[in-house]
N, CA, C and O atoms as a GROMACS GRO file, in nm:
protein
  340
    1MET      N    1  -0.350   7.564   4.369
    1MET     CA    2  -0.274   7.631   4.265
    1MET      C    3  -0.250   7.535   4.149
    1MET      O    4  -0.258   7.574   4.033
    2LYS      N    5  -0.220   7.411   4.181
    2LYS     CA    6  -0.192   7.313   4.077
    2LYS      C    7  -0.318   7.287   3.994
    2LYS      O    8  -0.312   7.288   3.871
    3ALA      N    9  -0.430   7.264   4.061
    3ALA     CA   10  -0.554   7.231   3.990
    3ALA      C   11  -0.609   7.351   3.912
    3ALA      O   12  -0.654   7.335   3.799
    4GLU      N   13  -0.605   7.469   3.971
    4GLU     CA   14  -0.665   7.587   3.907
    4GLU      C   15  -0.574   7.654   3.805
    4GLU      O   16  -0.621   7.698   3.700
    5LEU      N   17  -0.444   7.662   3.835
    5LEU     CA   18  -0.353   7.738   3.750
    5LEU      C   19  -0.240   7.656   3.690
    5LEU      O   20  -0.165   7.705   3.605
    6GLY      N   21  -0.227   7.530   3.734
    6GLY     CA   22  -0.119   7.448   3.684
    6GLY      C   23   0.016   7.485   3.743
    6GLY      O   24   0.120   7.454   3.684
    7LEU      N   25   0.017   7.553   3.858
    7LEU     CA   26   0.141   7.599   3.921
    7LEU      C   27   0.168   7.523   4.050
    7LEU      O   28   0.077   7.501   4.130
    8LYS      N   29   0.292   7.482   4.069
    8LYS     CA   30   0.332   7.417   4.193
    8LYS      C   31   0.389   7.524   4.286
    8LYS      O   32   0.488   7.588   4.255
    9ILE      N   33   0.324   7.541   4.400
    9ILE     CA   34   0.364   7.642   4.499
    9ILE      C   35   0.379   7.572   4.634
    9ILE      O   36   0.293   7.493   4.672
   10ALA      N   37   0.486   7.601   4.706
   10ALA     CA   38   0.504   7.547   4.840
   10ALA      C   39   0.409   7.619   4.936
   10ALA      O   40   0.398   7.741   4.932
   11PHE      N   41   0.341   7.543   5.019
   11PHE     CA   42   0.247   7.602   5.115
   11PHE      C   43   0.315   7.707   5.203
   11PHE      O   44   0.254   7.806   5.243
   12GLU      N   45   0.441   7.684   5.233
   12GLU     CA   46   0.516   7.776   5.318
   12GLU      C   47   0.534   7.913   5.253
   12GLU      O   48   0.562   8.012   5.322
   13ASP      N   49   0.517   7.920   5.122
   13ASP     CA   50   0.530   8.047   5.050
   13ASP      C   51   0.402   8.130   5.051
   13ASP      O   52   0.400   8.243   5.003
   14ALA      N   53   0.296   8.073   5.106
   14ALA     CA   54   0.167   8.144   5.111
   14ALA      C   55   0.155   8.221   5.242
   14ALA      O   56   0.200   8.176   5.347
   15ARG      N   57   0.094   8.339   5.233
   15ARG     CA   58   0.070   8.421   5.353
   15ARG      C   59  -0.079   8.416   5.385
   15ARG      O   60  -0.162   8.449   5.301
   16PHE      N   61  -0.112   8.374   5.507
   16PHE     CA   62  -0.251   8.362   5.549
   16PHE      C   63  -0.314   8.500   5.562
   16PHE      O   64  -0.260   8.587   5.631
   17LEU      N   65  -0.428   8.521   5.496
   17LEU     CA   66  -0.498   8.649   5.501
   17LEU      C   67  -0.611   8.650   5.602
   17LEU      O   68  -0.643   8.755   5.659
   18GLY      N   69  -0.672   8.536   5.627
   18GLY     CA   70  -0.781   8.531   5.723
   18GLY      C   71  -0.892   8.437   5.679
   18GLY      O   72  -0.884   8.371   5.576
   19VAL      N   73  -0.995   8.433   5.762
   19VAL     CA   74  -1.112   8.350   5.738
   19VAL      C   75  -1.224   8.440   5.687
   19VAL      O   76  -1.251   8.545   5.744
   20PHE      N   77  -1.288   8.398   5.579
   20PHE     CA   78  -1.396   8.475   5.518
   20PHE      C   79  -1.518   8.385   5.506
   20PHE      O   80  -1.506   8.266   5.475
   21GLU      N   81  -1.636   8.442   5.529
   21GLU     CA   82  -1.761   8.369   5.511
   21GLU      C   83  -1.840   8.432   5.398
   21GLU      O   84  -1.849   8.555   5.388
   22HIS      N   85  -1.898   8.347   5.315
   22HIS     CA   86  -1.979   8.395   5.203
   22HIS      C   87  -2.116   8.329   5.213
   22HIS      O   88  -2.128   8.207   5.225
   23PHE      N   89  -2.219   8.412   5.207
   23PHE     CA   90  -2.356   8.363   5.215
   23PHE      C   91  -2.429   8.396   5.085
   23PHE      O   92  -2.422   8.509   5.036
   24TYR      N   93  -2.498   8.298   5.031
   24TYR     CA   94  -2.577   8.317   4.909
   24TYR      C   95  -2.719   8.269   4.935
   24TYR      O   96  -2.740   8.170   5.005
   25GLU      N   97  -2.815   8.339   4.880
   25GLU     CA   98  -2.955   8.299   4.897
   25GLU      C   99  -2.990   8.177   4.814
   25GLU      O  100  -3.088   8.108   4.842
   26THR      N  101  -2.910   8.149   4.711
   26THR     CA  102  -2.937   8.037   4.621
   26THR      C  103  -2.844   7.919   4.654
   26THR      O  104  -2.752   7.932   4.734
   27ASN      N  105  -2.871   7.807   4.591
   27ASN     CA  106  -2.788   7.689   4.606
   27ASN      C  107  -2.783   7.614   4.474
   27ASN      O  108  -2.861   7.643   4.383
   28ARG      N  109  -2.695   7.519   4.463
   28ARG     CA  110  -2.675   7.449   4.336
   28ARG      C  111  -2.795   7.366   4.294
   28ARG      O  112  -2.805   7.330   4.176
   29TYR      N  113  -2.886   7.335   4.384
   29TYR     CA  114  -3.003   7.255   4.353
   29TYR      C  115  -3.126   7.340   4.321
   29TYR      O  116  -3.234   7.288   4.294
   30GLU      N  117  -3.108   7.472   4.326
   30GLU     CA  118  -3.217   7.566   4.302
   30GLU      C  119  -3.336   7.540   4.394
   30GLU      O  120  -3.451   7.559   4.356
   31ASN      N  121  -3.305   7.497   4.517
   31ASN     CA  122  -3.406   7.474   4.619
   31ASN      C  123  -3.425   7.604   4.696
   31ASN      O  124  -3.330   7.654   4.756
   32SER      N  125  -3.544   7.660   4.695
   32SER     CA  126  -3.570   7.790   4.758
   32SER      C  127  -3.576   7.783   4.910
   32SER      O  128  -3.589   7.887   4.975
   33GLU      N  129  -3.568   7.665   4.969
   33GLU     CA  130  -3.578   7.651   5.114
   33GLU      C  131  -3.448   7.683   5.187
   33GLU      O  132  -3.449   7.704   5.308
   34TYR      N  133  -3.335   7.688   5.116
   34TYR     CA  134  -3.208   7.718   5.182
   34TYR      C  135  -3.108   7.776   5.084
   34TYR      O  136  -3.122   7.762   4.963
   35GLY      N  137  -3.007   7.842   5.139
   35GLY     CA  138  -2.904   7.903   5.057
   35GLY      C  139  -2.773   7.826   5.070
   35GLY      O  140  -2.771   7.707   5.102
   36THR      N  141  -2.664   7.895   5.045
   36THR     CA  142  -2.532   7.834   5.050
   36THR      C  143  -2.442   7.918   5.141
   36THR      O  144  -2.448   8.041   5.140
   37HIS      N  145  -2.360   7.851   5.220
   37HIS     CA  146  -2.266   7.917   5.310
   37HIS      C  147  -2.128   7.857   5.286
   37HIS      O  148  -2.109   7.736   5.301
   38TYR      N  149  -2.032   7.942   5.249
   38TYR     CA  150  -1.894   7.899   5.229
   38TYR      C  151  -1.807   7.958   5.340
   38TYR      O  152  -1.825   8.073   5.379
   39VAL      N  153  -1.714   7.880   5.388
   39VAL     CA  154  -1.610   7.929   5.478
   39VAL      C  155  -1.480   7.916   5.401
   39VAL      O  156  -1.442   7.806   5.359
   40VAL      N  157  -1.410   8.028   5.383
   40VAL     CA  158  -1.289   8.033   5.301
   40VAL      C  159  -1.169   8.070   5.387
   40VAL      O  160  -1.172   8.168   5.461
   41LEU      N  161  -1.063   7.991   5.376
   41LEU     CA  162  -0.934   8.025   5.437
   41LEU      C  163  -0.851   8.086   5.325
   41LEU      O  164  -0.806   8.015   5.235
   42ALA      N  165  -0.832   8.217   5.329
   42ALA     CA  166  -0.767   8.289   5.219
   42ALA      C  167  -0.617   8.302   5.241
   42ALA      O  168  -0.570   8.330   5.351
   43TYR      N  169  -0.544   8.281   5.133
   43TYR     CA  170  -0.398   8.294   5.134
   43TYR      C  171  -0.354   8.382   5.018
   43TYR      O  172  -0.422   8.391   4.916
   44GLU      N  173  -0.240   8.445   5.034
   44GLU     CA  174  -0.183   8.529   4.929
   44GLU      C  175  -0.050   8.468   4.885
   44GLU      O  176   0.030   8.423   4.967
   45ILE      N  177  -0.030   8.466   4.753
   45ILE     CA  178   0.095   8.418   4.694
   45ILE      C  179   0.155   8.532   4.614
   45ILE      O  180   0.084   8.600   4.540
   46SER      N  181   0.285   8.554   4.627
   46SER     CA  182   0.355   8.655   4.547
   46SER      C  183   0.440   8.583   4.442
   46SER      O  184   0.500   8.480   4.469
   47PHE      N  185   0.443   8.641   4.323
   47PHE     CA  186   0.520   8.585   4.213
   47PHE      C  187   0.626   8.684   4.169
   47PHE      O  188   0.606   8.805   4.177
   48ASN      N  189   0.740   8.633   4.123
   48ASN     CA  190   0.844   8.719   4.067
   48ASN      C  191   0.802   8.776   3.932
   48ASN      O  192   0.840   8.887   3.896
   49GLN      N  193   0.722   8.700   3.859
   49GLN     CA  194   0.667   8.747   3.732
   49GLN      C  195   0.525   8.692   3.719
   49GLN      O  196   0.492   8.590   3.780
   50ARG      N  197   0.443   8.758   3.641
   50ARG     CA  198   0.304   8.720   3.626
   50ARG      C  199   0.294   8.586   3.552
   50ARG      O  200   0.344   8.573   3.441
   51PRO      N  201   0.230   8.486   3.615
   51PRO     CA  202   0.216   8.357   3.548
   51PRO      C  203   0.113   8.364   3.435
   51PRO      O  204   0.024   8.449   3.436
   52THR      N  205   0.126   8.276   3.340
   52THR     CA  206   0.028   8.266   3.232
   52THR      C  207  -0.090   8.185   3.280
   52THR      O  208  -0.073   8.073   3.330
   53VAL      N  209  -0.208   8.239   3.267
   53VAL     CA  210  -0.331   8.171   3.307
   53VAL      C  211  -0.420   8.164   3.184
   53VAL      O  212  -0.442   8.264   3.116
   54GLU      N  213  -0.473   8.045   3.156
   54GLU     CA  214  -0.556   8.025   3.038
   54GLU      C  215  -0.699   7.994   3.079
   54GLU      O  216  -0.724   7.942   3.189
   55THR      N  217  -0.793   8.025   2.992
   55THR     CA  218  -0.933   7.993   3.018
   55THR      C  219  -0.953   7.841   3.016
   55THR      O  220  -0.871   7.766   2.962
   56ASP      N  221  -1.063   7.799   3.076
   56ASP     CA  222  -1.098   7.657   3.078
   56ASP      C  223  -1.249   7.644   3.064
   56ASP      O  224  -1.316   7.741   3.027
   57LEU      N  225  -1.304   7.528   3.093
   57LEU     CA  226  -1.447   7.506   3.078
   57LEU      C  227  -1.530   7.592   3.173
   57LEU      O  228  -1.646   7.621   3.145
   58GLN      N  229  -1.473   7.632   3.287
   58GLN     CA  230  -1.545   7.713   3.384
   58GLN      C  231  -1.531   7.863   3.360
   58GLN      O  232  -1.612   7.941   3.410
   59HIS      N  233  -1.431   7.904   3.285
   59HIS     CA  234  -1.400   8.047   3.269
   59HIS      C  235  -1.379   8.079   3.122
   59HIS      O  236  -1.298   8.016   3.054
   60ASN      N  237  -1.452   8.179   3.074
   60ASN     CA  238  -1.433   8.219   2.933
   60ASN      C  239  -1.362   8.353   2.922
   60ASN      O  240  -1.336   8.401   2.811
   61ASP      N  241  -1.330   8.414   3.035
   61ASP     CA  242  -1.259   8.542   3.034
   61ASP      C  243  -1.173   8.551   3.160
   61ASP      O  244  -1.220   8.524   3.271
   62ILE      N  245  -1.048   8.589   3.141
   62ILE     CA  246  -0.955   8.604   3.254
   62ILE      C  247  -0.880   8.734   3.233
   62ILE      O  248  -0.839   8.766   3.121
   63ARG      N  249  -0.861   8.810   3.341
   63ARG     CA  250  -0.778   8.930   3.331
   63ARG      C  251  -0.718   8.961   3.467
   63ARG      O  252  -0.775   8.930   3.571
   64TRP      N  253  -0.601   9.022   3.464
   64TRP     CA  254  -0.534   9.067   3.584
   64TRP      C  255  -0.586   9.206   3.617
   64TRP      O  256  -0.605   9.289   3.529
   65MET      N  257  -0.611   9.230   3.748
   65MET     CA  258  -0.661   9.359   3.793
   65MET      C  259  -0.583   9.402   3.916
   65MET      O  260  -0.543   9.319   3.997
   66SER      N  261  -0.562   9.531   3.929
   66SER     CA  262  -0.499   9.584   4.050
   66SER      C  263  -0.602   9.586   4.163
   66SER      O  264  -0.722   9.570   4.140
   67LYS      N  265  -0.554   9.605   4.284
   67LYS     CA  266  -0.643   9.615   4.399
   67LYS      C  267  -0.745   9.727   4.379
   67LYS      O  268  -0.864   9.709   4.406
   68VAL      N  269  -0.700   9.842   4.331
   68VAL     CA  270  -0.789   9.956   4.307
   68VAL      C  271  -0.895   9.920   4.203
   68VAL      O  272  -1.012   9.952   4.221
   69GLU      N  273  -0.854   9.853   4.096
   69GLU     CA  274  -0.950   9.813   3.992
   69GLU      C  275  -1.052   9.713   4.046
   69GLU      O  276  -1.171   9.723   4.014
   70ILE      N  277  -1.007   9.618   4.127
   70ILE     CA  278  -1.098   9.519   4.184
   70ILE      C  279  -1.201   9.586   4.273
   70ILE      O  280  -1.321   9.558   4.262
   71LEU      N  281  -1.155   9.673   4.362
   71LEU     CA  282  -1.247   9.735   4.457
   71LEU      C  283  -1.345   9.832   4.392
   71LEU      O  284  -1.453   9.856   4.446
   72SER      N  285  -1.309   9.889   4.277
   72SER     CA  286  -1.398   9.985   4.212
   72SER      C  287  -1.483   9.923   4.100
   72SER      O  288  -1.575   9.989   4.050
   73ALA      N  289  -1.456   9.800   4.062
   73ALA     CA  290  -1.529   9.738   3.950
   73ALA      C  291  -1.666   9.689   3.994
   73ALA      O  292  -1.679   9.615   4.092
   74GLU      N  293  -1.767   9.730   3.920
   74GLU     CA  294  -1.903   9.683   3.949
   74GLU      C  295  -1.919   9.535   3.916
   74GLU      O  296  -2.006   9.468   3.972
   75SER      N  297  -1.837   9.484   3.825
   75SER     CA  298  -1.850   9.345   3.781
   75SER      C  299  -1.784   9.246   3.878
   75SER      O  300  -1.801   9.125   3.862
   76VAL      N  301  -1.710   9.295   3.978
   76VAL     CA  302  -1.646   9.206   4.076
   76VAL      C  303  -1.741   9.187   4.194
   76VAL      O  304  -1.788   9.284   4.253
   77HIS      N  305  -1.768   9.063   4.227
   77HIS     CA  306  -1.863   9.029   4.334
   77HIS      C  307  -1.810   9.081   4.468
   77HIS      O  308  -1.689   9.076   4.493
   78PRO      N  309  -1.898   9.130   4.555
   78PRO     CA  310  -1.856   9.179   4.688
   78PRO      C  311  -1.776   9.076   4.768
   78PRO      O  312  -1.687   9.113   4.844
   79ASN      N  313  -1.808   8.948   4.753
   79ASN     CA  314  -1.732   8.846   4.827
   79ASN      C  315  -1.588   8.838   4.778
   79ASN      O  316  -1.497   8.811   4.857
   80SER      N  317  -1.565   8.862   4.651
   80SER     CA  318  -1.428   8.865   4.599
   80SER      C  319  -1.356   8.991   4.646
   80SER      O  320  -1.237   8.988   4.677
   81LYS      N  321  -1.428   9.102   4.651
   81LYS     CA  322  -1.368   9.228   4.696
   81LYS      C  323  -1.324   9.220   4.841
   81LYS      O  324  -1.230   9.289   4.881
   82ALA      N  325  -1.391   9.137   4.921
   82ALA     CA  326  -1.359   9.125   5.064
   82ALA      C  327  -1.214   9.087   5.088
   82ALA      O  328  -1.156   9.126   5.190
   83TYR      N  329  -1.154   9.012   4.998
   83TYR     CA  330  -1.014   8.970   5.015
   83TYR      C  331  -0.918   9.087   5.001
   83TYR      O  332  -0.804   9.077   5.045
   84PHE      N  333  -0.962   9.197   4.941
   84PHE     CA  334  -0.875   9.310   4.913
   84PHE      C  335  -0.906   9.432   5.000
   84PHE      O  336  -0.839   9.534   4.988
   85SER      N  337  -1.006   9.422   5.085
   85SER     CA  338  -1.046   9.533   5.170
   85SER      C  339  -0.959   9.545   5.293
   85SER      O  340  -0.980   9.634   5.376
   0.00000   0.00000   0.00000
C-alpha cells in the first residue's frame, strides 16, 4: 500500500481473500519456450473515504470501478476479475 498508493495501512486491517494463480503464455524476456506463473495472496482493505490515487510511470489512467463494473468490463483482465468473483 505504501509503495503503490502512498498509504500506510496496518496489516491487521486487511481481510484475507484467498490464494490466486495467474498463468500467462508470455514472459518478460519474450522467450517463447516458457510463460509466467504468479501466485497472489489477495487481501481486501476498506476505507472510510476514497483515497486519492495518482498516475505514475507505470499507469497513465486510473479510475474507481464498482464490482459490477469490473466484472462486466471487457477492458478488465480476467485475472483481475477473479478477485471479485
